[in-house]
Structures are given as structure tokens and as C-alpha cells.
VOTORVO-224517 format. One record per residue: residue number from 1; chain; y, z, x of N, C-alpha, C, O in turn; residue in three letters. Coordinates in steps of 0.1 Angstrom, whole numbers. Each point is the difference from the previous one (the first is absolute). Layout:
  num  cadena    n_v    n_w    n_u   ca_v   ca_w   ca_u    c_v    c_w    c_u    o_v    o_w    o_u  residuo
  NUM       A      Y      Z      X      Y      Z      X      Y      Z      X      Y      Z      X      ALA
...
//
This chain:
  num  cadena    n_v    n_w    n_u   ca_v   ca_w   ca_u    c_v    c_w    c_u    o_v    o_w    o_u  residuo
    1       A    -27     37    -31      0    -13     -6      4    -10     11     10      2      7      UNK
    2       A    -18    -13     -5      3    -10     10     12     -9     -4      4      0    -12      UNK
    3       A      1     -6     22     12     -8     -3     -3    -12     -8      9     -6     -6      UNK
    4       A    -21      2      6     -4    -12     -8     -4      3    -14     -4     -9     -8      UNK
    5       A      4     22      4     -5      3    -13      8     -6    -11     -5     -5    -10      UNK
    6       A     19      5     11      8     -6    -10     -2    -15     -1     -1     -6    -11      UNK
    7       A      0     -1     23     -3    -14      0    -13     -3     -7     -1     -9     -8      UNK
    8       A    -10     17     12    -13     -3     -6      0      2    -15     -5     -8     -7      UNK
    9       A     11     19      2      0      4    -14      7    -11     -8     -5     -5    -10      UNK
   10       A     17      2     14      9     -9     -8     -6    -14      1     -1     -7    -11      UNK
   11       A     -2      2     23     -5    -14      1    -13     -1     -8     -2    -10     -7      UNK
   12       A     -7     19      9    -13     -1     -8      2      0    -15     -6     -8     -7      UNK
   13       A     15     16      2      3      1    -14      6    -13     -5     -5     -6    -10      UNK
   14       A     15      1     17      7    -12     -4     -9    -12      2      0    -10     -8      UNK
   15       A     -8     10     19     -9    -11      3    -10     -2    -10     -3    -11     -5      UNK
   16       A     -3     23      0    -10     -1    -10      5     -5    -13     -6     -8     -7      UNK
   17       A     19     12      4      6     -5    -12      3    -15      0     -2     -7    -10      UNK
   18       A      6      2     22      2    -14      1    -13     -8     -1      0    -11     -6      UNK
   19       A    -10     16     13    -13     -7     -1     -6      0    -14     -5    -10     -4      UNK
   20       A      7     21     -3     -4      0    -14      7    -10     -8     -6     -6    -10      UNK
   21       A     18      3     13      8    -10     -8     -1    -14      6      7     -9     -4      UNK
   22       A    -15      8     15     -2    -13      6     13     -5      6      3    -12     -2      UNK
   23       A      5     21      7     13     -5      6     -3     -9     12    -10      1      6      UNK
   24       A     20     -9     -2     -2     -9     11      1      8     13      7     10      1      UNK
   25       A    -14    -15     10      0      7     12     14      2      7      2     10      7      UNK
   26       A      7    -19    -10     13      2      6      7     13     -4      6      7      8      UNK
   27       A     -7     -4    -21      5     13     -5     -6     12      7      6      9      3      UNK
   28       A    -20    -10     -1     -7     11      6      5      2     14      2     11      5      UNK
   29       A     -1    -23      3      4      1     13     14      6      2      2      9      8      UNK
   30       A      7    -13    -17     14      5      1      0     15     -4      8      7      6      UNK
   31       A    -17     -3    -15      0     14     -3     -5      8     12      6     11      3      UNK
   32       A    -17    -15      3     -5      7     12     10      1     11      2     10      6      UNK
   33       A      5    -21     -3     10      0     10     12      9     -3      5      8      8      UNK
   34       A     -1     -8    -21     11      9     -4     -4     15      1      8      8      5      UNK
   35       A    -21     -5     -9     -4     14      1     -2      4     15      3     11      3      UNK
   36       A     -7    -20      6     -1      3     14     14      2      6      2      9      8      UNK
   37       A      8    -17    -12     13      2      5      6     13     -5      6      7      8      UNK
   38       A     -8     -4    -21      5     13     -5     -7     12      7      7     10      3      UNK
   39       A    -20    -11     -1     -7     11      7      5      1     15      1     11      5      UNK
   40       A      2    -22      1      4      0     14     14      7      1      2      8      9      UNK
   41       A      7    -11    -19     13      7      0     -2     15     -2      6      8      6      UNK
   42       A    -15     -4    -15     -3     14     -3     -5      7     12      4     11      3      UNK
   43       A    -14    -18      4     -6      7     12     10      1     11      0     10      7      UNK
   44       A      8    -20     -5     11      1     10     10     11     -3      4      7      9      UNK
   45       A     -1     -6    -22      9     11     -4     -6     14      3      7      9      5      UNK
   46       A    -20     -8     -8     -7     13      3      0      2     15      1     12      5      UNK
   47       A     -3    -23      3      0      2     14     13      4      6      1      8      9      UNK
   48       A     10    -13    -15     13      4      4      2     15     -3      6      7      9      UNK
   49       A    -10     -3    -20      1     15     -3     -8      8     10      5     11      4      UNK
   50       A    -17    -15     -1     -8      7      9      6      0     14      0     11      7      UNK
   51       A      6    -22     -3      6      0     14     12      9      0      3      7     10      UNK
   52       A      5     -7    -21     11      9     -1     -4     15      1      6      8      6      UNK
   53       A    -17     -5    -13     -6     14      0     -4      3     14      2     12      4      UNK
   54       A     -9    -21      3     -4      3     13     11      2     10     -1      9      8      UNK
   55       A     12    -16    -10     12      2      9      5     14     -3      4      7     10      UNK
   56       A     -4     -3    -22      5     14     -3     -9     10      6      5     10      5      UNK
   57       A    -18    -12     -6     -9     10      6      1      0     15     -2     11      6      UNK
   58       A      4    -23      0      2      0     14     12      8      5     -1      7     10      UNK
   59       A     12     -8    -18     12      7      4     -3     15     -1      4      8      8      UNK
   60       A    -11     -4    -19     -3     14     -2     -9      6     11      1     11      5      UNK
   61       A    -11    -20     -1     -9      4     10      7      2     14     -2      9      7      UNK
   62       A     12    -18     -5      8      1     12      8     13      0      1      7     10      UNK
   63       A      4     -4    -22      8     13     -1     -9     12      3      4      9      7      UNK
   64       A    -16     -9    -13     -9     11      2     -4      1     15     -2     11      5      UNK
   65       A      0    -22      2     -3      1     14     11      6      8     -2      8      9      UNK
   66       A     14    -12    -13     12      6      7      0     15     -2      3      8      9      UNK
   67       A     -5     -4    -22      0     15     -3    -12      7      8      2     11      5      UNK
   68       A    -13    -18     -4    -11      5      7      3      3     15     -2     10      5      UNK
   69       A      9    -20      1      4      1     14     11     11      1      0      7     10      UNK
   70       A      9     -6    -20     10     10      1     -5     14     -1      4      9      8      UNK
   71       A    -14     -7    -17     -6     14      0     -8      3     12     -1     11      5      UNK
   72       A     -5    -22      2     -7      2     12     10      5     11     -3      9      8      UNK
   73       A     15    -15     -7     10      4      9      5     14     -2      2      8      9      UNK
   74       A      0     -5    -22      4     14     -4    -10     10      4      3     11      5      UNK
   75       A    -16    -14     -7    -10      9      4      0      2     15     -2     12      5      UNK
   76       A      3    -22      3      1      1     14     12      8      5     -1      8      9      UNK
   77       A     12    -10    -16     12      7      4     -2     15     -3      4      9      8      UNK
   78       A    -10     -6    -20     -2     14     -3     -9      7     10      2     12      3      UNK
   79       A    -12    -19      2     -9      5     10      7      3     13     -2     11      6      UNK
   80       A     11    -20     -2      7      2     12     10     12     -1      4      6     10      UNK
   81       A      0     -3    -22      9     11     -2     -7     13     -3      6     11     -3      UNK
   82       A    -19    -11      3     -8     11     -3     -1      4    -15     -2     12     -3      UNK
   83       A      5    -21     -5      0      2    -15    -13     -6     -6      0    -11     -6      UNK
   84       A    -11     18      8    -12     -5     -5     -1     -1    -15     -6     -9     -6      UNK
   85       A     14     18      0      0      0    -15      6    -13     -5     -5     -7     -9      UNK
   86       A     16      3     16      7    -13     -4     -9    -12      4      0    -10     -8      UNK
   87       A     -6     11     19     -9    -11      4    -11     -2    -10     -4    -11     -3      UNK
   88       A     -2     23     -1    -11     -1    -10      5     -6    -13     -7     -8     -6      UNK
   89       A     19     12      1      6     -6    -12      2    -15      1     -2     -8     -9      UNK
   90       A      7      4     21      3    -14      2    -13     -8      0     -1    -11     -5      UNK
   91       A    -10     16     11    -13     -6      0     -6     -1    -14     -6    -10     -3      UNK
   92       A      9     20     -5     -4      0    -14      7    -11     -7     -7     -7     -8      UNK
   93       A     20      5     10      7    -10     -7     -5    -14      4     -1     -9     -7      UNK
   94       A     -1      8     21     -5    -12      5    -14     -4     -6     -2    -12     -3      UNK
   95       A     -6     22      1    -14     -3     -6      2     -5    -14     -8     -9     -5      UNK
   96       A     17     16     -3      2     -5    -14      5    -14      0     -4     -8     -8      UNK
   97       A     13      4     17      5    -13      0    -11    -10      5     -1    -11     -5      UNK
   98       A     -7     15     14    -11     -8      5    -10     -3    -11     -5    -11     -1      UNK
   99       A      3     21     -8     -9     -2    -11      6    -10    -10     -7     -9     -5      UNK
  100       A     20     10      3      6    -10     -9      0    -14      6     -2    -10     -7      UNK
  101       A      4     10     20      0    -13      7    -14     -7      0     -1    -12     -2      UNK
  102       A     -9     20      3    -14     -5      0     -3     -6    -14     -5    -11     -1      UNK
  103       A     10     18    -10     -3     -5    -13      8    -13     -2     -4    -10     -7      UNK
  104       A     17     10     12      8    -12     -1     -6    -12      7      1    -11     -4      UNK
  105       A     -6     14     16     -6    -11      8    -13     -6     -7     -2    -12      1      UNK
  106       A     -5     21     -8    -12     -5     -7      5     -9    -12     -6    -10     -3      UNK
  107       A     17     14     -3      5     -8    -11      5    -13      5     -2    -11     -6      UNK
  108       A      8     11     18      5    -13      6    -11     -9      4      0    -12     -2      UNK
  109       A    -11     18      7    -12     -8      3     -6     -7    -12     -3    -12      0      UNK
  110       A      2     20    -11     -5     -6    -12      9    -11     -5     -4    -11     -5      UNK
  111       A     18     13      6      9    -10     -5      0    -13      9      1    -11     -5      UNK
  112       A     -3     14     18     -1    -12      9    -13     -8     -3      1    -12      1      UNK
  113       A    -11     19     -4    -13     -7     -3      2     -8    -13     -5    -11     -2      UNK
  114       A     11     17     -8      3     -7    -13      9    -12      2     -3    -11     -6      UNK
  115       A     13     12     15      9    -11      2     -8    -11      7      3    -12     -2      UNK
  116       A    -12     15     11     -8    -10      7     -9     -8    -10     -1    -12      1      UNK
  117       A     -5     20    -11     -8     -7    -10      9     -9     -9     -4    -11     -3      UNK
  118       A     16     17      0      9     -8     -8      4    -13      7      1    -11     -6      UNK
  119       A      2     12     19      4    -12      8    -12    -10      0      3    -12     -1      UNK
  120       A    -15     17      2    -12     -9      0     -1     -7    -13     -3    -12     -1      UNK
  121       A      4     20    -10     -1     -5    -13     11    -11     -3     -3    -10     -7      UNK
  122       A     15     13     11     11     -9     -2     -3    -13      7      2    -11     -5      UNK
  123       A     -7     12     17     -4    -13      7    -11     -8     -7      1    -12     -1      UNK
  124       A    -11     19     -4    -10     -7     -8      5     -6    -12     -3    -12     -3      UNK
  125       A     12     20     -4      5     -6    -13      9    -12      3      0     -9     -7      UNK
  126       A      8     10     18      9    -11      3     -8    -12      4      4    -11     -4      UNK
  127       A    -15     13     11     -9    -12      3     -6     -6    -12      0    -12     -1      UNK
  128       A     -4     20     -8     -6     -5    -13     10     -7     -8     -2    -10     -7      UNK
  129       A     15     15      7     10     -6     -8      4    -13      6      2    -10     -7      UNK
  130       A     -1      9     20      2    -13      7    -11    -10     -3      3    -12     -2      UNK
  131       A    -15     16      2    -11     -9     -3      0     -4    -14     -2    -12     -3      UNK
  132       A      6     21     -6      0     -4    -14     11    -10     -3     -2    -10     -7      UNK
  133       A     14     12     14     11    -10     -2     -4    -14      6      4    -10     -5      UNK
  134       A    -11     11     16     -4    -13      7    -10     -7     -9      0    -13      0      UNK
  135       A     -9     20     -7    -10     -7     -8      5     -3    -14     -6     -7     -8      UNK
  136       A     18     13      4      5     -2    -13      2    -15     -3     -4     -5    -11      UNK
  137       A     11     -3     20      2    -14     -3    -13     -8     -1     -1     -9     -8      UNK
  138       A     -8     12     17    -13     -7      0     -7      2    -13     -5     -9     -6      UNK
  139       A      4     22      1     -7      3    -12      8     -6    -12     -7     -4    -10      UNK
  140       A     20      4     11      8     -6    -11     -3    -15     -1     -1     -6    -11      UNK
  141       A      0     -1     23     -3    -14      0    -14     -3     -6     -2     -9     -7      UNK
  142       A     -7     18     11    -14     -2     -5     -1      2    -15     -7     -7     -7      UNK
  143       A     15     17      2      0      2    -14      6    -12     -8     -5     -4    -10      UNK
  144       A     16     -1     16      7    -12     -7    -10    -12      0      0     -7    -10      UNK
  145       A     -7      5     21     -9    -11      0    -11      1    -10     -4     -9     -7      UNK
  146       A     -2     22      7    -11      2     -9      5     -1    -15     -8     -5     -8      UNK
  147       A     20     10      6      5     -1    -14      2    -14     -4     -3     -4    -12      UNK
  148       A      8     -4     21      2    -15     -3    -13     -7     -3     -1     -8     -9      UNK
  149       A     -9     11     18    -13     -6     -2     -6      4    -13     -6     -8     -7      UNK
  150       A      7     21      4     -5      5    -13      6     -6    -12     -6     -4     -9      UNK
  151       A     20      2     10      7     -6    -11     -5    -15     -2     -2     -5    -11      UNK
  152       A      0     -2     23     -4    -14     -1    -14      0     -6     -3     -9     -8      UNK
  153       A     -6     17     13    -14      0     -6      0      4    -14     -7     -6     -8      UNK
  154       A     16     15      4      0      4    -14      5    -12     -9     -6     -3    -11      UNK
  155       A     16     -4     16      4    -12     -7    -10    -11      0     -2     -7    -10      UNK
  156       A     -5      6     21    -10    -11      1    -11      2    -10     -5    -10     -6      UNK
  157       A      1     22      4    -11      3    -10      5      4    -13     -7      5     -9      UNK
  158       A     20     -7      6      6      3    -12     -5     -9    -11     -3    -12      3      UNK
  159       A      1     17    -15     -5     -9    -11      9    -12     -3     -4    -10     -4      UNK
  160       A     18     12      6      9    -11     -2     -3    -11     10      1    -12     -4      UNK
  161       A     -4     15     16     -3    -10     10    -13     -7     -3     -1    -12      1      UNK
  162       A     -9     20     -6    -12     -6     -4      2    -10    -11     -6    -11     -1      UNK
  163       A     14     15     -9      3     -9    -12      7    -12      5     -2    -11     -5      UNK
  164       A     12     12     15      7    -11      5     -9    -10      6      1    -12     -2      UNK
  165       A    -10     17     10    -10    -10      7     -9     -6    -11     -3    -12      1      UNK
  166       A     -1     19    -11     -8     -6    -11      8    -11     -7     -6    -10     -3      UNK
  167       A     19     12      1      8    -10     -7      2    -12      9      0    -11     -4      UNK
  168       A      1     14     17      1    -11     10    -12     -9      0      1    -12      0      UNK
  169       A    -13     19      0    -12     -8     -1     -2     -8    -13     -5    -11      0      UNK
  170       A     10     17    -11      0     -7    -13      9    -13      1     -4    -10     -5      UNK
  171       A     15     11     11      9    -11      2     -7    -11      8      1    -12     -3      UNK
  172       A     -8     16     14     -7    -10      8    -11     -7     -8     -1    -12      1      UNK
  173       A     -6     20    -10    -10     -6     -8      6    -10    -10     -6    -11     -3      UNK
  174       A     17     15     -3      7     -9     -9      4    -13      7     -1    -11     -6      UNK
  175       A      6     12     18      4    -12      8    -12     -9      3      1    -12     -1      UNK
  176       A    -12     18      4    -13     -7      2     -4     -8    -12     -3    -12      1      UNK
  177       A      5     18    -13     -4     -7    -13     10    -11     -2     -5    -11     -4      UNK
  178       A     18     13      6      9    -11     -2     -2    -12      9      0    -11     -4      UNK
  179       A     -3     14     17     -3    -11     10    -13     -7     -4     -1    -12      1      UNK
  180       A     -9     20     -6    -12     -7     -5      3     -9    -12     -6    -11     -1      UNK
  181       A     14     15     -7      4     -8    -12      6    -13      5     -2    -11     -6      UNK
  182       A     11     12     16      7    -12      5    -11    -10      6      0    -12     -3      UNK
  183       A     -9     18     11    -10     -9      6     -9     -6    -11     -5    -11      1      UNK
  184       A      2     19    -12     -8     -5    -11      6    -12     -7     -7    -10     -3      UNK
  185       A     20     11      2      7    -12     -6      0    -12      8      0    -11     -6      UNK
  186       A     -2     12     19      0    -12      9    -14     -7     -1     -1    -12      3      UNK
  187       A     -9     20     -7    -13     -6     -1     -1    -11    -11      5      2    -11      UNK
  188       A    -11    -14     15     -1    -11    -10     12     -8     -2      0    -10     -8      UNK
  189       A     11     13     14     12     -8     -2      0    -12      9     -7      0     10      UNK
  190       A     14    -11    -14      1    -13      7      7      3     13      9      9      2      UNK
  191       A    -13    -18      9      7      2     13     15     -2     -1      4     -8     -9      UNK
  192       A      3     14     17     14     -2      0      4    -14      6     -9     -6      5      UNK
  193       A     21      3     -6      5    -14      4     -4     -2     15     -5    -11      3      UNK
  194       A      8     20      5     -4     -2     15    -15     -2      2     -4     -8      8      UNK
  195       A     -3     16    -16    -15     -1      1     -4    -14     -5    -10     -6      6      UNK
  196       A     16      0    -16     -4    -13     -5      3    -11     10     -8     -9      2      UNK
  197       A     20     10      5      3    -10     10     -9      2     12     -4    -11      6      UNK
  198       A      0     23     -3    -10      1     11    -13     -6     -3     -6     -6      9      UNK
  199       A      1      8    -21    -12     -7     -4      1    -15      0     -9     -7      4      UNK
  200       A     21      2     -9      2    -14      0      0     -6     15     -6    -11      2      UNK
  201       A     13     17      7      0     -4     14    -14      0      5     -4     -9      8      UNK
  202       A     -4     19    -11    -14      1      5     -8    -11     -5     -8     -6      7      UNK
  203       A     10      2    -20     -7    -11     -6      4    -14      6     -9     -8      3      UNK
  204       A     21      7      0      5    -13      7     -6     -1     14     -4    -11      4      UNK
  205       A      2     22      3     -6     -1     13    -15     -4     -1     -5     -7      8      UNK
  206       A     -1     12    -18    -14     -3     -2     -2    -15     -4     -9     -7      5      UNK
  207       A     18      2    -13      0    -15     -4      2     -9     12     -8     -9      2      UNK
  208       A     17     13      7      2     -8     12    -12      0      9     -4    -10      6      UNK
  209       A     -2     22     -5    -12      1      9    -11     -8     -6     -8     -6      7      UNK
  210       A      6      6    -21    -10     -8     -6      2    -15      2    -10     -7      3      UNK
  211       A     22      2     -4      3    -14      2     -3     -4     14     -5    -11      3      UNK
  212       A      8     19      7     -3     -3     14    -15      0      2     -4     -9      8      UNK
  213       A     -3     17    -14    -15      0      1     -6    -12     -5     -8     -7      6      UNK
  214       A     13      2    -18     -4    -12     -6      2    -12      9     -8     -9      1      UNK
  215       A     20      9      5      4    -11      8     -9     -1     12     -4    -11      4      UNK
  216       A      1     22      2     -9      0     12    -14     -5     -4     -6     -8      7      UNK
  217       A      1     13    -18    -13     -4     -4     -1    -15     -4     -9     -6      3      UNK
  218       A     20      1     -9      1    -14     -4     -1     -9     12     -6    -10      0      UNK
  219       A     13     14     10      1     -8     13    -14      0      6     -4    -11      5      UNK
  220       A     -3     22     -5    -14      0      5     -9     -9     -7     -8     -7      6      UNK
  221       A      9      7    -20     -9     -8     -8      3    -15      3     -9     -8      0      UNK
  222       A     22      4      1      3    -14      3     -5     -4     13     -6    -11      1      UNK
  223       A      7     19      9     -4     -4     13    -16     -1      0     -5     -9      7      UNK
  224       A     -1     17    -14    -15      0     -1     -4    -13     -7    -10     -6      5      UNK
  225       A     17      1    -15     -4    -12     -7      2    -12      9     -8    -10      0      UNK
  226       A     18      9      7      2    -11      9    -10     -1     11     -4    -11      4      UNK
  227       A      0     22      0    -11      0     10    -13     -5     -6    -10     -1      7      UNK
//
């Protein structure tokens, strides 16, 4: 099982549940980050156990190598003393230890390879976690803006707003009617006092102009008669 299996299973399960309930993106983002953090802790704990196991195997391998060298020295000593039987027994013991050491080294190679993969996966997960945290604020801000705009649009097209505008237009029409009634009452009424004086002054000006005209014409007629 891969180290991301827990993350994938839990996040997908919870994510689908949140999407089915139309949960807000901020909750989904927090869930994903939480699951990534939990998985990172789990993977690092597994890596710690693997490193501890490798250290133990390294110590055991070192012990087997020492035993291997020891049996080699014993075999050489037996040969120098003319004890081929002991030399053969020492070489047999050395072969058995060499076989165990070979199996242990294979196990160590597999464990080292697994640790390398774990280290690579931890790096990838850490990078994804950092990216998710960096994008969390941006996505939260986008969600807040979108929610605000949606709320405004919903209110704008709400039936109560439509009714309010209809009542506002009705008030305007009522005011138009009232103003029309005022103007209708002014129709056919006598001029106001200021208007009467203005007309009087205009008539006086016309009378003066008429008298001046008559005077000029009278003078011309008199002069013509004398001639």
C-alpha cells in the first residue's frame, strides 16, 4: 500500500460528502490540508521506524562481518598448525555466516530503497502541503468575494426589492398627478399682483410712446400747412 493511500481514501470520501452537501470551499481546503498534515506525520513516523530498523540491521551486518573475518583467521591458524580438520570446520562456519550476511545485505538494500522512496514521497507531500497552504488564503478570499456578490445579486433580484421599486414608481406617479393638479388649478386664474403691476407699467410705456408719436406727427402737419 502506498503512503498516499490513506490520504486519497479519506480525502476523497470526505470531499465527496462535502460536495454533495454543497459545503463551502474553505471547509474543503481545510480538510485537505488537515489530511495532508496527518499523512505527513504518519509517513515520517514510518520513516523513523524504518531508519531505526536499518540501523539495527547495519549493526547486525557489522557483527556478522567481524565473525566472518574471525573464522577466516581461525581457518588460517588451523592450516598453519597442520589442523586441516579445524580449518575445514572454520571455513564451514564462515560460509554459514557469509550466507546469513548476504541475506541481511539484501534486506538492507531493499530497506534502503524503500527509505529513498519514502524520502522522495515526503518531499513531494511537503511541497504539495506548502502549495496548498499558500493558496488557501487566495481561495478563501475568492470564495468570500463570490459569496458577497452572490448575496448581493440574490437580494437585487429578490421579490421584495422588486416590490419596493414598484412602490417607488407608484409614489412617483402619485406625485406627478398631484403636481398636475396644482398646475391645472393655475389655469384660467387672474394674474397675481406682481403680474398686474407689470402689465400696468407696460401700458404706461405704450401711452407715452403714443403721445410722443402724435406730437411728432402734429409738428410735421403744422409745418406743412405753413409752407
